[in-house]
N, C-alpha and C positions, 0 to 999 in steps of 0.2 A: 812648357817645362816649367813657366815661371809660376802659374797659378798653383800645381801640386806642389812646388817648393813652399808656397804661401799657407796652402793648408797644413801642411806638417808643421810649420811653424806654430799656426793657431791652435794645433790640435794639442801640441807640446805644451805650449802656456795654457791651456784650459784643464789638461791633468796636472798642471803644476797648481793651479788656483783651484782645484778640486781637492788635492791634498792638503791644502792649508786651511787649519783650524777656524771654524764660522765662516768659510768662504765658499758657503752651499750656492747663491746667487750674485757672484760678481760680474756674471755675463749673461747677457739675453738669450741662454740658449735651455733647451730642456734639459729634466733630469728623470731619470726612471730608478728608482730604488727598490731591491729585491729582498725581501725576508724569505728566507729558505727555511721550511719545517721538513718534518718527516715523512708526511703525505702531501702537501700542498706546498704552493709558494705565493704569496703577498707581493703585487706589485704598486707602487704608488709613484704614479707618474705626476711632473708639474711642467706646463709648458706656459710661457709669456704669453699673455692675451694679446699683447702687439703682434708678436710675429705671426701667433695663429691667424690674426685678422690680414695680416698682409699676405698669409700663403693662402688662406681661404676666404677670400675677401664675401663670398657669398654666404658664408657661414655664420649664423647671428650667436655670438657668446651668451644672447639671453635664450636662445632656445634650448632648453635642457636636453630635450628627445635628438635633437640633430647635434649636440654635442657626444651626446652616447654613442651613436650610429657612428660619428666621424672617428670616436676611439676605438670601438670595436673592428671597425674595418682596416684600424693601421699596426694592430699588435696581435702576434699567433707566436706559438710555440712546439716543437717537434721533440720527440723523442730520437734517442740515435737510430731507432730502425725506421725512421722516417714517420710515425703514427701522429696526428694532431693532439696536442692539449687540450682538454677542456678551458674556455677563458669565460669567466664571470665578472660584468663590471658590476661592481659594489657601491659606487659613490662616484659622483661627479659634482662639482661645485666650483665658484668664480669665487675668489680671494676678496675682501673688501679693498683690502690696504692696497696702496698704488706703488709701484706698479703692479696692477692685478695677475695672477696667474690663473689658469685653468688645471684644476686639480683633480685626477682620476685614480681610483683604487680597484684592482682588478683582483680577482681568485684565480690561480693558474693552478688546474689538478691533470696530472699526469694520467696516462692510460694506464691500465691494469699489467702490474708487473713492471713499469716502469720507474725510476728512481727519480729523487728530484733534485738528486746532485748532477746532473748531467744532461743538459738540453741544450737545443739551439734556439737562440730566442731574435724572432724578428720585431721591428717597430720601424715604421717610416713616415710616422707623422711630422710633418712640415718639412722634414729632411726630403720630402718629394719634391717640394715646390721650391724651396732655397737651397742653395748650395753653398751658403757659407753658415748654414746652422748647424748646432752640434747638436747630439744628446748625450751626456754623460748617462753611464750605465754604472748604479752605485751598489754595494752589498752593504745592507742594513744590520739584518739578524740572520747569524747563521748557528744556531745553538750547537747542532751536531758536529761543527767545525769549531768549534771554539771563538765565536766572533760576535761579538755583541753591539747592539747597536748606538753605543756612547762613542764608537769613532767609525763613523761611515768608509769603507774603501773601495776606492775605483776598480771595476772590473773590467771596464773598456769604454770607447765612445763611439756613436755611429754617426754618420753623414751621408750626403747624397751618394749612390752608387755601394754604400758598404752600410748597408740596413741589418745586417744580421751578427750575432754576435755567439759564440760559444760559449756557454757557463758549464764551467767544468770543476767543482768544488772539492772532488777527491773524496775518499774515506770518511766517513765521520760516526759517533758514536757518541752515546748519551752521557759516557765517562769523562769525554775529551770537554762536552759541553758542561760538566758539573764541575769539573776541573777550573774551567775557564770562568764558570760565575764564583768559585771559592775565591781564585786568583784577582777577580776583580773586586769584591766585597773588601779582601784585605788591602788591595792597593785604595781604594776609596775609601776607606775610615782612616788608614795611613797618611793618605794625601788631605782628608777633610779635617783641619786642623781646629774647626769649630765643635765639632764631636767629639774628639778627643778633650778638648780644653773643659768642656762643659763634664765630662764624665770624673777628670782629675779634679776639678775646682769642686766638685761634689764629695769627693774621697778625702780632701783636705782637711774638714774636721771630723772624718769617721772617729780615730783613735780618741776622740776626747767626751768628755761629758757635761753637758750645760746645767749652770746651775745659776740665777739671776740675770738671764738673757747675757751671760756671757759665757766662753769656755772656759771651763774648769780643769779640774783633774784629769788624768788620762784614763781614758777606760780599760778594762781587763782585754787579754789578749783573745780570749773565749768572744766578749764582746762586739770586738773589734773585726773579727772574721764575720761574726754573724752579718755585722751592718754592713762591710763592704758587699759579702755575698748578697745582700738583697738590694743592694743598691743596683748593682751589677746585674742581677736576675730580673728587676722590675725594669729597668730600662730597655733590655732585651726583650722581654714580653712585650713591652710598650710600642718599640719600634718594630716589632715583629708582626703585631696586630695591622698596624696600618700599611706596612709593607705588602702584606697579603692582601689587604682590600682596595691598594693600588693597583696590583697585578692581575687579581681575578675580578673585582669589582669596579675596576674603573673609577676608585676615590682620587678625586683631584682638587686641589686648591691653585690658585696663582702663585709662583714662585716667590714673587719678592714677598708676600706676606709670613709666607713660610721661613725664608731666611732671617725675614725680621725677628721673628716668634724664636729661632734658635739663638740669635744674639741675644733677645731678653732672657733667656733661658740662663744661658751663661752669666749673666749679667746678675741676676736674682740668684744664683748659686754664688756667684762670690760676695755679693753680701751677705749670705748664710754663712761662707767660711770666716767671714770678719767677725759676725754677732750672730748666734743663733736667732733664726727667724721661723724655723718649721723644726727644730730638735724633736727627734723621735719620728718625723714624718718623711725622713729624707728617700725612702725607698717609694715613697706613693708621689712624692714629687719628680723623684726619676721616671715613675712608670708613665706619668702624667706627660712630662716633656718629652719621653721616649716615643709617644704617639706623635708629637709633630716630627720628630728628627725620621721617623719612619718614612712620613709622607716625602721627606728630601730624598732619603733612600727609592723611593718606589720609582721618581723619576729616572733613576738611574737603571735600574732593573726589571719595570712595567714590559720594555719590548723585548726583554731577554728569550723569548720564545714564543710562536705562534698557535701551539697547540698547548692543551690543559697539563700534559705531563712535562712537557718542556718546562713552562712555567714553574710547577712544582719543584723539579730540579733545579730551577736557577734562584728560585728562592732559598732553598735549601742551601745550595751552595754558597749563595751571596750574604746568608745570614750567618753561617758557620765561618766564611771569611771575618766577618766582622766580629763576630766573637772573639776568633781566635787572637786578632790584635788586641782586642780589649782586655783580654785575658793577661797577654804579655806584657801589657800596662800595668795592668793591678799587680801583676808576680814582681813587677821592676820597682812599682812605688810604696808598695803594702810593707815589706821590709824596712824601707827608710822611714815612713809615715810612722811605724809604731816605735822605732827607735829614737826620733827625732822628738815623740809627743812626750815623752818620759825626761825630757832635759827642757831646762829654762830659754834654750834655741828656737825652740820651737815657733813660740808666739810671733818674734818678728817674722821670721822664715813663712809661716803662714800667710801674715797681714800681707807681705811683699808679694806673695804669689798672689791672694786674692784680689790684691790691688792691681798687678797685671792683668789677669783677667778682667775686672771690671773696665780697664779702660779699652782692653782688647775689644770687648764685645760692644761697649758703647760706640767706639770708632765704627765697628763692622755696623751695628744697628743704623748708623747715620749714614754709611755707604748705600746700605741696601733700601734707606728709607727714599734716599735720593737719587739714586742710579750713578752716583759718581763717586769714582777713586777719591780716596783718601789717603796722602803719601805717607803719612802715620800706620794708619791703616794694614799698608802694604807691606811695609816696612814689620809691623809684629807679626803678620802672615808668614813672611818670609823666615823669620826669625825663628818660628814655630815648629820649621822643616828641621830644626836642630833638637827637637824634642827629645828623643832618644839619648840625647847627649845630656840633657837639663835632668832624666831620669837617673842616668849613671852619677851625676855630680850630685843628686839628692841622696843615692845610695852612698857615695863614697863620705858624705858630708855627715851621715848617720852614724857611719863606722867610725870616724873621726871623733865626733861627740860622744861615741858610746866608750870608744878607748879613753877619752879623755876623764869622763867620770870614774872610769872603772880603776885609773892610775889613782886621782884624789882621793879615792873612797879607801884606797888598798891602805891597810895596816903599816906605819912607818917604824921604822927599826932602826935603833940607834948602832 
């Protein structure tokens, strides 16, 4: 009676840890992640080598062929009518970092006429020998269900005597996945303060003309609109190219250099907002740095579908979500910038905002270069969560300044 109770308590703890962000491997147990497509399922299995050796002392981790045979002997899937799925082992390797893991990737193919969204999964590796070992079964990607790999979800846990799990994802559709990708793009750009700050910083000098390496007279309405449109379009094209390349062609760079380059893009844009250093070429710079920002976007959406059509729908929805938020930001900021640029108050406002962006960028660059949080950087990041209020304040300030100018220029009557 005591041992079943202990097992239940341990399982509850594992479920809690698996639901915590970044807690993928806090325990020496296995993890089986499923990515569900329209026609097949991909499974990624991670087994701690120490546990594997303890359960299978005769199995050598350096014997690749033996590892493959062991993995294939312990996994199976069946359709609701009992027909077996086809299982293919795509990859098997041992990680180098300590403690090392054995990592396997499988392709699971349902029989003709069977759906990928309802099946019985069987996995018995290690748990057939060790009674205190658990296998956490996670959902990675389910495009048709509107679930993406940025937030893995617990499906269940396997243990000795319970090696079978019914996977039932319910009905799915391409439209549901597209909506999910759209929402993911909107959420990511809204929460991605560095991306928005880069865009806003580039917009600051858009309503001005550069003369003698200084920002001078305000530009005309049409020229300002053309400049704003060119900046947003170039940034969109830039990040779209690397987003597509990352999803379809596997373009990758290590995350730290990409994040450092994003911080550097904000710093350069802040200097330009203070003093023109690439006047007339803002769209080119926006497109160039958009390529870098797109590499960061690609890490979010790269695994948002395991089939070409799903990937295409994911990229389209994600990109449209990003553009929707960008257009809202431009629509909120542009009128205020146009009005303020025609007043004597714009220079100090622009300088102050450029300085804030430069400080934020420098702190973020230092954080990303060293890998350590800086309290001031975290504080600025948290404050930028109130950016919509800042845009509202900018619009209000523009209205106040415009009204004051109108009143001061109105003819006085005695």
